[in-house]
Backbone atoms as SQL, in Angstrom:
CREATE TABLE atoms (id INTEGER PRIMARY KEY, chain TEXT, resi INTEGER, resn TEXT, atom TEXT, x REAL, y REAL, z REAL);
INSERT INTO atoms VALUES
  (1, 'A', 1, 'MET', 'N', -24.947, 3.720, 12.493),
  (2, 'A', 1, 'MET', 'CA', -24.712, 4.174, 13.383),
  (3, 'A', 1, 'MET', 'C', -25.294, 5.266, 14.273),
  (4, 'A', 2, 'PRO', 'N', -26.469, 5.765, 14.631),
  (5, 'A', 2, 'PRO', 'CA', -26.845, 6.311, 15.376),
  (6, 'A', 2, 'PRO', 'C', -26.766, 7.513, 16.578),
  (7, 'A', 3, 'TRP', 'N', -27.412, 9.073, 16.347),
  (8, 'A', 3, 'TRP', 'CA', -26.046, 10.089, 17.195),
  (9, 'A', 3, 'TRP', 'C', -27.544, 9.964, 17.876),
  (10, 'A', 4, 'ASN', 'N', -27.120, 10.790, 18.831),
  (11, 'A', 4, 'ASN', 'CA', -27.914, 11.231, 19.824),
  (12, 'A', 4, 'ASN', 'C', -28.751, 12.569, 19.488),
  (13, 'A', 5, 'SER', 'N', -29.781, 13.036, 19.311),
  (14, 'A', 5, 'SER', 'CA', -30.540, 14.374, 18.880),
  (15, 'A', 5, 'SER', 'C', -29.332, 15.587, 17.851),
  (16, 'A', 6, 'LEU', 'N', -28.987, 15.128, 19.145),
  (17, 'A', 6, 'LEU', 'CA', -27.475, 16.408, 18.983),
  (18, 'A', 6, 'LEU', 'C', -26.623, 16.044, 17.388),
  (19, 'A', 7, 'GLY', 'N', -26.627, 14.718, 16.702),
  (20, 'A', 7, 'GLY', 'CA', -26.158, 14.675, 15.591),
  (21, 'A', 7, 'GLY', 'C', -25.684, 13.229, 14.970),
  (22, 'A', 8, 'THR', 'N', -25.768, 13.121, 13.698),
  (23, 'A', 8, 'THR', 'CA', -26.041, 11.737, 12.906),
  (24, 'A', 8, 'THR', 'C', -24.209, 11.342, 12.636),
  (25, 'A', 9, 'VAL', 'N', -24.755, 9.783, 12.457),
  (26, 'A', 9, 'VAL', 'CA', -23.410, 9.452, 11.065),
  (27, 'A', 9, 'VAL', 'C', -24.009, 8.697, 10.442),
  (28, 'A', 10, 'THR', 'N', -22.882, 9.203, 9.220),
  (29, 'A', 10, 'THR', 'CA', -23.581, 7.848, 8.289),
  (30, 'A', 10, 'THR', 'C', -22.559, 7.072, 8.074),
  (31, 'A', 11, 'PRO', 'N', -21.424, 6.759, 8.078),
  (32, 'A', 11, 'PRO', 'CA', -20.524, 5.649, 7.228),
  (33, 'A', 11, 'PRO', 'C', -20.940, 5.356, 6.192),
  (34, 'A', 12, 'ALA', 'N', -21.598, 5.284, 5.878),
  (35, 'A', 12, 'ALA', 'CA', -21.756, 4.192, 4.391),
  (36, 'A', 12, 'ALA', 'C', -21.807, 5.608, 3.184),
  (37, 'A', 13, 'HIS', 'N', -21.670, 6.733, 3.766),
  (38, 'A', 13, 'HIS', 'CA', -21.274, 7.696, 2.395),
  (39, 'A', 13, 'HIS', 'C', -21.098, 8.597, 3.221),
  (40, 'A', 14, 'GLY', 'N', -19.800, 7.706, 3.330),
  (41, 'A', 14, 'GLY', 'CA', -18.128, 8.338, 3.523),
  (42, 'A', 14, 'GLY', 'C', -18.556, 10.660, 5.236),
  (43, 'A', 15, 'SER', 'N', -19.349, 10.282, 5.929),
  (44, 'A', 15, 'SER', 'CA', -19.040, 11.552, 6.170),
  (45, 'A', 15, 'SER', 'C', -19.791, 11.166, 7.769),
  (46, 'A', 16, 'PHE', 'N', -19.222, 12.677, 7.975),
  (47, 'A', 16, 'PHE', 'CA', -19.867, 12.131, 9.913),
  (48, 'A', 16, 'PHE', 'C', -20.311, 14.186, 10.369),
  (49, 'A', 17, 'SER', 'N', -21.349, 14.363, 10.305),
  (50, 'A', 17, 'SER', 'CA', -21.978, 15.496, 11.045),
  (51, 'A', 17, 'SER', 'C', -22.252, 15.405, 12.017),
  (52, 'A', 18, 'TYR', 'N', -22.612, 16.611, 13.042),
  (53, 'A', 18, 'TYR', 'CA', -22.413, 16.827, 14.337),
  (54, 'A', 18, 'TYR', 'C', -23.570, 18.194, 14.224),
  (55, 'A', 19, 'PHE', 'N', -24.543, 18.035, 15.007),
  (56, 'A', 19, 'PHE', 'CA', -25.756, 19.835, 14.779),
  (57, 'A', 19, 'PHE', 'C', -25.555, 19.590, 16.233),
  (58, 'A', 20, 'SER', 'N', -25.391, 20.934, 16.979),
  (59, 'A', 20, 'SER', 'CA', -24.894, 21.146, 17.734),
  (60, 'A', 20, 'SER', 'C', -26.260, 22.480, 17.922),
  (61, 'A', 21, 'GLN', 'N', -26.689, 22.583, 19.183),
  (62, 'A', 21, 'GLN', 'CA', -27.608, 23.797, 19.759),
  (63, 'A', 21, 'GLN', 'C', -27.203, 24.927, 18.903),
  (64, 'A', 22, 'SER', 'N', -25.802, 25.580, 18.947),
  (65, 'A', 22, 'SER', 'CA', -24.729, 26.467, 18.647),
  (66, 'A', 22, 'SER', 'C', -25.062, 25.939, 16.943),
  (67, 'A', 23, 'ALA', 'N', -25.339, 27.562, 16.412),
  (68, 'A', 23, 'ALA', 'CA', -25.430, 27.723, 15.301),
  (69, 'A', 23, 'ALA', 'C', -24.234, 27.604, 14.361),
  (70, 'A', 24, 'SER', 'N', -22.948, 27.743, 15.308),
  (71, 'A', 24, 'SER', 'CA', -21.350, 28.488, 14.813),
  (72, 'A', 24, 'SER', 'C', -20.427, 27.019, 14.766),
  (73, 'A', 25, 'LEU', 'N', -21.399, 25.877, 15.990),
  (74, 'A', 25, 'LEU', 'CA', -20.456, 24.591, 15.538),
  (75, 'A', 25, 'LEU', 'C', -21.199, 24.070, 14.372),
  (76, 'A', 26, 'ALA', 'N', -22.612, 23.889, 14.286),
  (77, 'A', 26, 'ALA', 'CA', -23.005, 22.859, 12.766),
  (78, 'A', 26, 'ALA', 'C', -22.120, 23.037, 12.193),
  (79, 'A', 27, 'GLU', 'N', -21.844, 23.822, 11.374),
  (80, 'A', 27, 'GLU', 'CA', -21.182, 23.821, 9.733),
  (81, 'A', 27, 'GLU', 'C', -20.029, 23.161, 10.435),
  (82, 'A', 28, 'PHE', 'N', -18.758, 23.625, 11.713),
  (83, 'A', 28, 'PHE', 'CA', -17.691, 22.677, 11.860),
  (84, 'A', 28, 'PHE', 'C', -18.147, 21.355, 11.536),
  (85, 'A', 29, 'PHE', 'N', -18.774, 20.319, 12.590),
  (86, 'A', 29, 'PHE', 'CA', -18.987, 18.762, 12.140),
  (87, 'A', 29, 'PHE', 'C', -19.044, 18.669, 11.191),
  (88, 'A', 30, 'ARG', 'N', -19.197, 18.803, 9.995),
  (89, 'A', 30, 'ARG', 'CA', -19.710, 17.986, 8.635),
  (90, 'A', 30, 'ARG', 'C', -18.106, 17.544, 8.273),
  (91, 'A', 31, 'LEU', 'N', -17.859, 16.072, 8.746),
  (92, 'A', 31, 'LEU', 'CA', -16.498, 15.575, 8.550),
  (93, 'A', 31, 'LEU', 'C', -16.257, 15.018, 7.170),
  (94, 'A', 32, 'THR', 'N', -16.286, 15.280, 6.122),
  (95, 'A', 32, 'THR', 'CA', -15.895, 14.026, 5.293),
  (96, 'A', 32, 'THR', 'C', -14.192, 13.283, 5.964),
  (97, 'A', 33, 'TYR', 'N', -13.947, 11.762, 5.203),
  (98, 'A', 33, 'TYR', 'CA', -12.671, 11.065, 5.963),
  (99, 'A', 33, 'TYR', 'C', -12.806, 10.489, 4.721),
  (100, 'A', 34, 'ALA', 'N', -11.197, 9.454, 4.688),
  (101, 'A', 34, 'ALA', 'CA', -10.767, 8.743, 3.303),
  (102, 'A', 34, 'ALA', 'C', -11.121, 7.389, 3.529),
  (103, 'A', 35, 'ALA', 'N', -11.465, 6.493, 2.680),
  (104, 'A', 35, 'ALA', 'CA', -11.516, 4.793, 3.186),
  (105, 'A', 35, 'ALA', 'C', -10.392, 4.911, 3.323),
  (106, 'A', 36, 'SER', 'N', -9.507, 5.079, 2.671),
  (107, 'A', 36, 'SER', 'CA', -8.565, 4.689, 3.118),
  (108, 'A', 36, 'SER', 'C', -7.365, 4.523, 4.645),
  (109, 'A', 37, 'THR', 'N', -8.310, 5.350, 5.452),
  (110, 'A', 37, 'THR', 'CA', -7.844, 5.688, 6.532),
  (111, 'A', 37, 'THR', 'C', -8.860, 5.462, 7.799),
  (112, 'A', 38, 'PHE', 'N', -9.428, 4.400, 6.947),
  (113, 'A', 38, 'PHE', 'CA', -11.126, 4.302, 8.016),
  (114, 'A', 38, 'PHE', 'C', -10.399, 2.933, 8.782),
  (115, 'A', 39, 'THR', 'N', -10.180, 3.072, 9.710),
  (116, 'A', 39, 'THR', 'CA', -9.324, 2.089, 10.635),
  (117, 'A', 39, 'THR', 'C', -9.511, 1.933, 12.183),
  (118, 'A', 40, 'LYS', 'N', -9.621, 1.026, 13.199),
  (119, 'A', 40, 'LYS', 'CA', -9.703, 1.179, 14.938),
  (120, 'A', 40, 'LYS', 'C', -9.044, 1.312, 15.344),
  (121, 'A', 41, 'VAL', 'N', -8.828, 2.026, 16.238),
  (122, 'A', 41, 'VAL', 'CA', -7.465, 2.426, 16.957),
  (123, 'A', 41, 'VAL', 'C', -7.432, 1.481, 18.658),
  (124, 'A', 42, 'ASP', 'N', -7.845, 1.909, 19.576),
  (125, 'A', 42, 'ASP', 'CA', -7.484, 0.823, 20.748),
  (126, 'A', 42, 'ASP', 'C', -9.027, 0.563, 21.642),
  (127, 'A', 43, 'SER', 'N', -8.786, -0.398, 22.282),
  (128, 'A', 43, 'SER', 'CA', -9.504, -0.837, 22.665),
  (129, 'A', 43, 'SER', 'C', -11.258, -0.108, 22.850),
  (130, 'A', 44, 'PHE', 'N', -10.253, 0.818, 23.565),
  (131, 'A', 44, 'PHE', 'CA', -11.455, 1.769, 23.782),
  (132, 'A', 44, 'PHE', 'C', -12.026, 3.018, 22.860),
  (133, 'A', 45, 'GLY', 'N', -11.703, 2.385, 21.787),
  (134, 'A', 45, 'GLY', 'CA', -12.347, 3.417, 20.988),
  (135, 'A', 45, 'GLY', 'C', -12.178, 4.985, 20.432),
  (136, 'A', 46, 'TRP', 'N', -10.460, 5.347, 20.535),
  (137, 'A', 46, 'TRP', 'CA', -10.295, 6.572, 19.641),
  (138, 'A', 46, 'TRP', 'C', -10.636, 7.021, 18.698),
  (139, 'A', 47, 'LEU', 'N', -11.060, 8.004, 18.549),
  (140, 'A', 47, 'LEU', 'CA', -11.278, 8.492, 16.947),
  (141, 'A', 47, 'LEU', 'C', -10.911, 10.060, 17.261),
  (142, 'A', 48, 'ALA', 'N', -10.060, 9.345, 15.946),
  (143, 'A', 48, 'ALA', 'CA', -9.602, 11.021, 15.213),
  (144, 'A', 48, 'ALA', 'C', -9.648, 11.447, 13.856),
  (145, 'A', 49, 'TRP', 'N', -9.176, 12.936, 14.066),
  (146, 'A', 49, 'TRP', 'CA', -9.129, 13.220, 12.345),
  (147, 'A', 49, 'TRP', 'C', -8.049, 14.742, 12.110),
  (148, 'A', 50, 'ARG', 'N', -7.619, 14.640, 11.242),
  (149, 'A', 50, 'ARG', 'CA', -6.558, 15.769, 11.173),
  (150, 'A', 50, 'ARG', 'C', -7.181, 17.160, 10.355),
  (151, 'A', 51, 'TYR', 'N', -6.938, 18.408, 10.433),
  (152, 'A', 51, 'TYR', 'CA', -7.948, 19.174, 9.851),
  (153, 'A', 51, 'TYR', 'C', -7.246, 19.864, 8.807),
  (154, 'A', 52, 'ILE', 'N', -7.979, 20.203, 7.628),
  (155, 'A', 52, 'ILE', 'CA', -7.900, 20.360, 6.479),
  (156, 'A', 52, 'ILE', 'C', -6.868, 21.883, 7.082),
  (157, 'A', 53, 'GLY', 'N', -6.443, 22.329, 5.893),
  (158, 'A', 53, 'GLY', 'CA', -5.347, 23.635, 5.863),
  (159, 'A', 53, 'GLY', 'C', -5.205, 23.848, 7.581),
  (160, 'A', 54, 'GLY', 'N', -4.024, 25.610, 7.492),
  (161, 'A', 54, 'GLY', 'CA', -3.134, 25.659, 8.777),
  (162, 'A', 54, 'GLY', 'C', -2.452, 25.161, 8.427),
  (163, 'A', 55, 'GLU', 'N', -1.529, 24.470, 9.644),
  (164, 'A', 55, 'GLU', 'CA', -0.530, 24.600, 9.428),
  (165, 'A', 55, 'GLU', 'C', 0.035, 22.808, 8.881),
  (166, 'A', 56, 'GLU', 'N', 0.815, 22.816, 7.860),
  (167, 'A', 56, 'GLU', 'CA', 0.679, 21.539, 7.313),
  (168, 'A', 56, 'GLU', 'C', 1.912, 20.662, 7.938),
  (169, 'A', 57, 'THR', 'N', 2.614, 21.192, 8.266),
  (170, 'A', 57, 'THR', 'CA', 4.133, 20.686, 9.120),
  (171, 'A', 57, 'THR', 'C', 3.491, 19.358, 9.817),
  (172, 'A', 58, 'LEU', 'N', 2.637, 20.518, 11.030),
  (173, 'A', 58, 'LEU', 'CA', 1.984, 18.948, 12.415),
  (174, 'A', 58, 'LEU', 'C', 0.841, 19.774, 12.231),
  (175, 'A', 59, 'PRO', 'N', 0.019, 18.844, 11.836),
  (176, 'A', 59, 'PRO', 'CA', -1.407, 19.846, 12.042),
  (177, 'A', 59, 'PRO', 'C', -1.925, 18.981, 13.625),
  (178, 'A', 60, 'PRO', 'N', -2.738, 20.747, 13.532),
  (179, 'A', 60, 'PRO', 'CA', -3.728, 20.188, 15.115),
  (180, 'A', 60, 'PRO', 'C', -4.648, 18.946, 14.608),
  (181, 'A', 61, 'VAL', 'N', -5.289, 17.837, 15.775),
  (182, 'A', 61, 'VAL', 'CA', -6.071, 17.093, 15.526),
  (183, 'A', 61, 'VAL', 'C', -7.043, 17.371, 16.143),
  (184, 'A', 62, 'LEU', 'N', -8.528, 16.873, 16.087),
  (185, 'A', 62, 'LEU', 'CA', -9.507, 16.808, 17.513),
  (186, 'A', 62, 'LEU', 'C', -9.389, 15.034, 16.953),
  (187, 'A', 63, 'ALA', 'N', -9.142, 14.772, 18.838),
  (188, 'A', 63, 'ALA', 'CA', -10.330, 13.173, 19.033),
  (189, 'A', 63, 'ALA', 'C', -11.164, 13.460, 19.890),
  (190, 'A', 64, 'MET', 'N', -12.058, 12.105, 19.493),
  (191, 'A', 64, 'MET', 'CA', -13.370, 11.854, 19.634),
  (192, 'A', 64, 'MET', 'C', -13.171, 10.535, 20.965),
  (193, 'A', 65, 'ARG', 'N', -13.135, 10.328, 21.920),
  (194, 'A', 65, 'ARG', 'CA', -13.014, 9.352, 22.878),
  (195, 'A', 65, 'ARG', 'C', -13.979, 8.718, 23.227),
  (196, 'A', 66, 'VAL', 'N', -14.678, 7.946, 23.277),
  (197, 'A', 66, 'VAL', 'CA', -15.480, 6.672, 23.332),
  (198, 'A', 66, 'VAL', 'C', -14.991, 5.800, 24.721),
  (199, 'A', 67, 'TYR', 'N', -16.020, 5.970, 25.605),
  (200, 'A', 67, 'TYR', 'CA', -16.228, 5.044, 26.426),
  (201, 'A', 67, 'TYR', 'C', -16.192, 3.781, 26.431),
  (202, 'A', 68, 'PRO', 'N', -16.387, 2.922, 27.253),
  (203, 'A', 68, 'PRO', 'CA', -17.034, 1.329, 27.105),
  (204, 'A', 68, 'PRO', 'C', -18.072, 1.914, 27.064),
  (205, 'A', 69, 'ASP', 'N', -19.103, 2.763, 28.560),
  (206, 'A', 69, 'ASP', 'CA', -20.562, 3.031, 28.114),
  (207, 'A', 69, 'ASP', 'C', -20.667, 3.939, 27.346),
  (208, 'A', 70, 'MET', 'N', -20.368, 3.842, 25.947),
  (209, 'A', 70, 'MET', 'CA', -20.688, 4.635, 24.905),
  (210, 'A', 70, 'MET', 'C', -20.778, 6.004, 24.552),
  (211, 'A', 71, 'ARG', 'N', -20.122, 6.825, 25.945),
  (212, 'A', 71, 'ARG', 'CA', -20.199, 8.013, 26.038),
  (213, 'A', 71, 'ARG', 'C', -19.206, 8.485, 25.802),
  (214, 'A', 72, 'GLY', 'N', -19.076, 9.303, 24.824),
  (215, 'A', 72, 'GLY', 'CA', -17.833, 10.348, 24.117),
  (216, 'A', 72, 'GLY', 'C', -17.613, 11.401, 24.686),
  (217, 'A', 73, 'ARG', 'N', -16.081, 11.537, 24.977),
  (218, 'A', 73, 'ARG', 'CA', -16.036, 12.847, 24.815),
  (219, 'A', 73, 'ARG', 'C', -15.327, 13.377, 23.689),
  (220, 'A', 74, 'LEU', 'N', -15.333, 14.888, 23.213),
  (221, 'A', 74, 'LEU', 'CA', -14.089, 15.299, 22.034),
  (222, 'A', 74, 'LEU', 'C', -13.824, 16.297, 22.315),
  (223, 'A', 75, 'ILE', 'N', -12.560, 15.685, 22.352),
  (224, 'A', 75, 'ILE', 'CA', -11.099, 17.000, 22.947),
  (225, 'A', 75, 'ILE', 'C', -9.921, 16.866, 21.871),
  (226, 'A', 76, 'HIS', 'N', -9.827, 18.148, 22.050),
  (227, 'A', 76, 'HIS', 'CA', -7.938, 18.283, 21.394),
  (228, 'A', 76, 'HIS', 'C', -7.250, 18.028, 21.647),
  (229, 'A', 77, 'LEU', 'N', -5.580, 17.427, 20.139),
  (230, 'A', 77, 'LEU', 'CA', -4.949, 16.731, 21.040),
  (231, 'A', 77, 'LEU', 'C', -3.504, 17.973, 20.426),
  (232, 'A', 78, 'PRO', 'N', -2.510, 18.063, 20.783),
  (233, 'A', 78, 'PRO', 'CA', -1.703, 19.217, 20.306),
  (234, 'A', 78, 'PRO', 'C', -0.667, 18.886, 19.594),
  (235, 'A', 79, 'TYR', 'N', -0.842, 17.092, 18.931),
  (236, 'A', 79, 'TYR', 'CA', 0.452, 16.334, 18.147),
  (237, 'A', 79, 'TYR', 'C', -0.446, 15.183, 17.711),
  (238, 'A', 80, 'PRO', 'N', -0.259, 14.457, 16.522),
  (239, 'A', 80, 'PRO', 'CA', -0.718, 13.617, 15.905),
  (240, 'A', 80, 'PRO', 'C', -1.208, 12.417, 16.643),
  (241, 'A', 81, 'PRO', 'N', -2.428, 11.886, 16.709),
  (242, 'A', 81, 'PRO', 'CA', -2.243, 11.133, 17.165),
  (243, 'A', 81, 'PRO', 'C', -0.982, 9.593, 17.496),
  (244, 'A', 82, 'GLN', 'N', -0.459, 9.354, 15.761),
  (245, 'A', 82, 'GLN', 'CA', -0.010, 8.129, 16.136),
  (246, 'A', 82, 'GLN', 'C', 1.374, 8.513, 17.244),
  (247, 'A', 83, 'MET', 'N', 1.561, 10.236, 17.638),
  (248, 'A', 83, 'MET', 'CA', 2.642, 10.122, 18.255),
  (249, 'A', 83, 'MET', 'C', 2.440, 9.205, 20.134),
  (250, 'A', 84, 'ILE', 'N', 0.856, 8.840, 19.692),
  (251, 'A', 84, 'ILE', 'CA', 0.557, 8.531, 21.106),
  (252, 'A', 84, 'ILE', 'C', 1.297, 7.416, 21.703),
  (253, 'A', 85, 'ASP', 'N', 0.888, 6.225, 20.586),
  (254, 'A', 85, 'ASP', 'CA', 1.215, 5.046, 20.828),
  (255, 'A', 85, 'ASP', 'C', 1.531, 4.229, 20.156),
  (256, 'A', 86, 'LEU', 'N', 2.474, 4.336, 19.429),
  (257, 'A', 86, 'LEU', 'CA', 2.680, 3.634, 18.188),
  (258, 'A', 86, 'LEU', 'C', 2.429, 2.390, 17.443),
  (259, 'A', 87, 'GLY', 'N', 1.633, 1.755, 18.635),
  (260, 'A', 87, 'GLY', 'CA', 0.735, 0.316, 18.253),
  (261, 'A', 87, 'GLY', 'C', -0.658, 0.305, 18.548),
  (262, 'A', 88, 'TYR', 'N', -1.014, 2.154, 18.484),
  (263, 'A', 88, 'TYR', 'CA', -2.210, 2.072, 18.051),
  (264, 'A', 88, 'TYR', 'C', -2.522, 2.950, 16.457),
  (265, 'A', 89, 'VAL', 'N', -3.634, 3.119, 15.932),
  (266, 'A', 89, 'VAL', 'CA', -3.854, 3.109, 14.872),
  (267, 'A', 89, 'VAL', 'C', -5.314, 3.981, 14.557),
  (268, 'A', 90, 'THR', 'N', -4.957, 5.333, 13.457),
  (269, 'A', 90, 'THR', 'CA', -6.132, 5.381, 13.776),
  (270, 'A', 90, 'THR', 'C', -7.081, 6.220, 12.520),
  (271, 'A', 91, 'ARG', 'N', -7.973, 6.862, 12.672),
  (272, 'A', 91, 'ARG', 'CA', -8.823, 6.615, 12.683),
  (273, 'A', 91, 'ARG', 'C', -9.195, 8.300, 12.011),
  (274, 'A', 92, 'GLN', 'N', -9.184, 8.883, 10.215),
  (275, 'A', 92, 'GLN', 'CA', -8.632, 9.796, 10.834),
  (276, 'A', 92, 'GLN', 'C', -9.540, 10.288, 9.594),
  (277, 'A', 93, 'PHE', 'N', -9.697, 11.929, 9.922),
  (278, 'A', 93, 'PHE', 'CA', -10.685, 12.654, 8.932),
  (279, 'A', 93, 'PHE', 'C', -10.009, 13.392, 8.726),
  (280, 'A', 94, 'GLU', 'N', -10.747, 14.403, 7.830),
  (281, 'A', 94, 'GLU', 'CA', -10.417, 16.058, 7.036),
  (282, 'A', 94, 'GLU', 'C', -11.581, 17.069, 7.281),
  (283, 'A', 95, 'ILE', 'N', -11.156, 17.704, 7.726),
  (284, 'A', 95, 'ILE', 'CA', -12.429, 18.247, 8.419),
  (285, 'A', 95, 'ILE', 'C', -12.453, 20.089, 8.054),
  (286, 'A', 96, 'ARG', 'N', -12.882, 20.047, 6.939),
  (287, 'A', 96, 'ARG', 'CA', -13.360, 21.320, 5.933),
  (288, 'A', 96, 'ARG', 'C', -13.458, 22.961, 7.169),
  (289, 'A', 97, 'LYS', 'N', -12.751, 22.767, 7.254),
  (290, 'A', 97, 'LYS', 'CA', -13.035, 24.196, 8.180),
  (291, 'A', 97, 'LYS', 'C', -11.663, 25.050, 8.632),
  (292, 'A', 98, 'ASN', 'N', -11.438, 26.491, 9.096),
  (293, 'A', 98, 'ASN', 'CA', -9.471, 26.716, 9.128),
  (294, 'A', 98, 'ASN', 'C', -9.521, 26.933, 10.667),
  (295, 'A', 99, 'TRP', 'N', -8.330, 25.697, 10.253),
  (296, 'A', 99, 'TRP', 'CA', -7.978, 24.870, 11.781),
  (297, 'A', 99, 'TRP', 'C', -8.023, 25.896, 13.105),
  (298, 'A', 100, 'LYS', 'N', -7.936, 26.943, 12.632),
  (299, 'A', 100, 'LYS', 'CA', -8.235, 27.972, 14.256),
  (300, 'A', 100, 'LYS', 'C', -8.877, 28.365, 14.631),
  (301, 'A', 101, 'ASP', 'N', -9.970, 28.083, 14.102),
  (302, 'A', 101, 'ASP', 'CA', -11.678, 28.184, 14.015),
  (303, 'A', 101, 'ASP', 'C', -12.117, 26.962, 15.312),
  (304, 'A', 102, 'ALA', 'N', -11.403, 25.619, 14.564),
  (305, 'A', 102, 'ALA', 'CA', -11.664, 24.303, 15.301),
  (306, 'A', 102, 'ALA', 'C', -11.457, 24.105, 16.449),
  (307, 'A', 103, 'ILE', 'N', -10.001, 24.461, 16.691),
  (308, 'A', 103, 'ILE', 'CA', -9.140, 24.666, 17.552),
  (309, 'A', 103, 'ILE', 'C', -10.194, 25.367, 19.442),
  (310, 'A', 104, 'PHE', 'N', -10.767, 26.794, 18.591),
  (311, 'A', 104, 'PHE', 'CA', -11.609, 27.071, 19.542),
  (312, 'A', 104, 'PHE', 'C', -12.517, 26.678, 19.885),
  (313, 'A', 105, 'TRP', 'N', -13.656, 25.551, 18.767),
  (314, 'A', 105, 'TRP', 'CA', -14.548, 25.569, 18.978),
  (315, 'A', 105, 'TRP', 'C', -15.536, 24.458, 19.803),
  (316, 'A', 106, 'SER', 'N', -13.690, 23.484, 19.365),
  (317, 'A', 106, 'SER', 'CA', -13.515, 22.095, 20.053),
  (318, 'A', 106, 'SER', 'C', -13.992, 22.010, 21.593),
  (319, 'A', 107, 'ILE', 'N', -13.228, 22.964, 22.374),
  (320, 'A', 107, 'ILE', 'CA', -12.850, 23.351, 23.512),
  (321, 'A', 107, 'ILE', 'C', -13.938, 23.921, 24.046),
  (322, 'A', 108, 'GLN', 'N', -14.723, 24.008, 23.532),
  (323, 'A', 108, 'GLN', 'CA', -16.250, 24.622, 23.542),
  (324, 'A', 108, 'GLN', 'C', -17.491, 23.181, 24.080),
  (325, 'A', 109, 'ILE', 'N', -17.195, 21.679, 23.333),
  (326, 'A', 109, 'ILE', 'CA', -17.807, 20.753, 23.270),
  (327, 'A', 109, 'ILE', 'C', -17.826, 20.042, 24.205),
  (328, 'A', 110, 'GLU', 'N', -18.572, 19.364, 24.285),
  (329, 'A', 110, 'GLU', 'CA', -18.845, 18.678, 26.093),
  (330, 'A', 110, 'GLU', 'C', -19.236, 17.415, 25.488),
  (331, 'A', 111, 'GLU', 'N', -19.669, 17.054, 25.991),
  (332, 'A', 111, 'GLU', 'CA', -19.941, 15.529, 25.914),
  (333, 'A', 111, 'GLU', 'C', -20.919, 14.736, 24.336),
  (334, 'A', 112, 'LEU', 'N', -20.294, 13.333, 23.805),
  (335, 'A', 112, 'LEU', 'CA', -21.338, 13.202, 22.927),
  (336, 'A', 112, 'LEU', 'C', -22.057, 12.029, 23.109),
  (337, 'A', 113, 'ILE', 'N', -23.157, 11.331, 22.950),
  (338, 'A', 113, 'ILE', 'CA', -23.169, 10.557, 23.273),
  (339, 'A', 113, 'ILE', 'C', -24.081, 9.405, 21.891),
  (340, 'A', 114, 'ILE', 'N', -23.386, 8.400, 21.921),
  (341, 'A', 114, 'ILE', 'CA', -23.662, 7.248, 20.480),
  (342, 'A', 114, 'ILE', 'C', -23.775, 5.978, 20.929);
């Protein structure tokens, strides 16, 4: 699944990489996910992942919203995605970065195109 020039997705190797023009964002978007959580969400393509580290009781979540025209927008959710709707399942990722930094970076990202 190729991304635009800003990033690359390699699901066959269990990894997700996003390279921004900003060096501070590049490392943040090197993600690793567990195959056991590899699930499809709703018909509009919600993708989400949990942070490694930070508060264990209610970890912050980042979600990628993929629209029907295949344009995506990265946003931050203040609660686990399973609380959005019990009918949805979530494709979860683990981020090897401090979650406080992740929240700060997430609000600076604009659109990703796949």
